[in-house]
C-alpha positions in Angstrom: 121.5 113.4 61.4 118.5 112.1 59.4 116.4 114.6 57.3 113.8 114.5 59.9 116.3 115.5 62.7 117.5 118.3 60.4 113.9 119.6 60.0 112.9 119.2 63.8 116.1 121.3 64.6 115.2 124.0 62.2 111.5 124.0 63.5 112.8 124.4 67.2 115.1 127.4 66.1 112.1 129.0 64.2 109.9 128.4 67.3 112.3 130.7 69.2 111.3 133.8 67.2 108.1 133.1 65.3 105.8 134.7 68.0 107.7 137.9 67.7 106.7 138.1 64.0 103.2 137.1 64.7 101.7 135.3 67.6 99.3 133.3 65.4 101.8 132.1 62.9 102.5 128.5 63.2 105.3 126.2 61.7 105.2 122.5 61.4 107.5 119.8 59.7 105.8 118.1 56.8 106.7 115.2 54.7 105.8 115.8 51.1 106.0 113.8 47.8 108.2 115.5 45.2 107.6 114.6 41.5 110.5 115.7 39.3 109.8 117.8 36.1 111.7 115.2 34.1 109.0 112.4 35.0 111.5 110.7 37.2 110.5 108.7 40.1 108.6 110.5 42.8 110.3 110.6 46.1 109.6 111.9 49.6 111.2 115.1 51.1 110.5 117.4 54.0 109.5 121.1 54.4 108.8 123.6 57.0 105.1 124.4 56.6 104.1 127.9 57.8 100.5 128.8 58.3 98.3 131.4 59.8 94.6 131.0 60.7 93.3 134.3 59.4 95.9 135.5 56.6 96.3 133.2 53.6 99.3 135.2 52.5 101.1 133.7 55.6 100.9 130.1 54.3 104.1 129.0 52.7 106.5 126.0 52.6 110.3 126.0 52.8 113.0 123.6 52.3 116.2 124.1 54.4 119.9 123.5 54.0 120.5 120.7 56.4 123.5 122.2 58.2 124.0 123.9 61.6 125.6 126.9 59.8 122.2 127.7 57.9 120.1 126.8 60.9 122.3 129.0 63.3 123.1 132.0 60.9 120.7 132.1 58.1 117.3 130.5 59.0 115.9 133.4 61.0 116.9 136.0 58.5 115.3 133.9 55.6 112.0 133.3 57.6 111.9 137.2 58.4 112.4 138.2 54.9 109.7 135.9 53.6 107.4 137.2 56.3 108.2 140.8 55.4 107.6 140.3 51.8 104.2 138.7 52.4 102.9 141.3 54.8 104.1 144.4 52.6 
């Protein structure tokens, strides 16, 4: 699968539980430019971008491990933990 495919699959998984956390919380797949600290060549990557219309604490980006094991077994716990940290 391509990087885009992995992130779209992860987004689909997040969409299955995100409304349980907060009905206004949204997630999108975004392509971003990465500039390495060592002044190496900038490159493109992807992130899951979480946003909320009224709570700036619920705006964050997240890279994923491009594997079915991560998406099926770790992604939901990771997102829930980040959400809990940002709301308490």
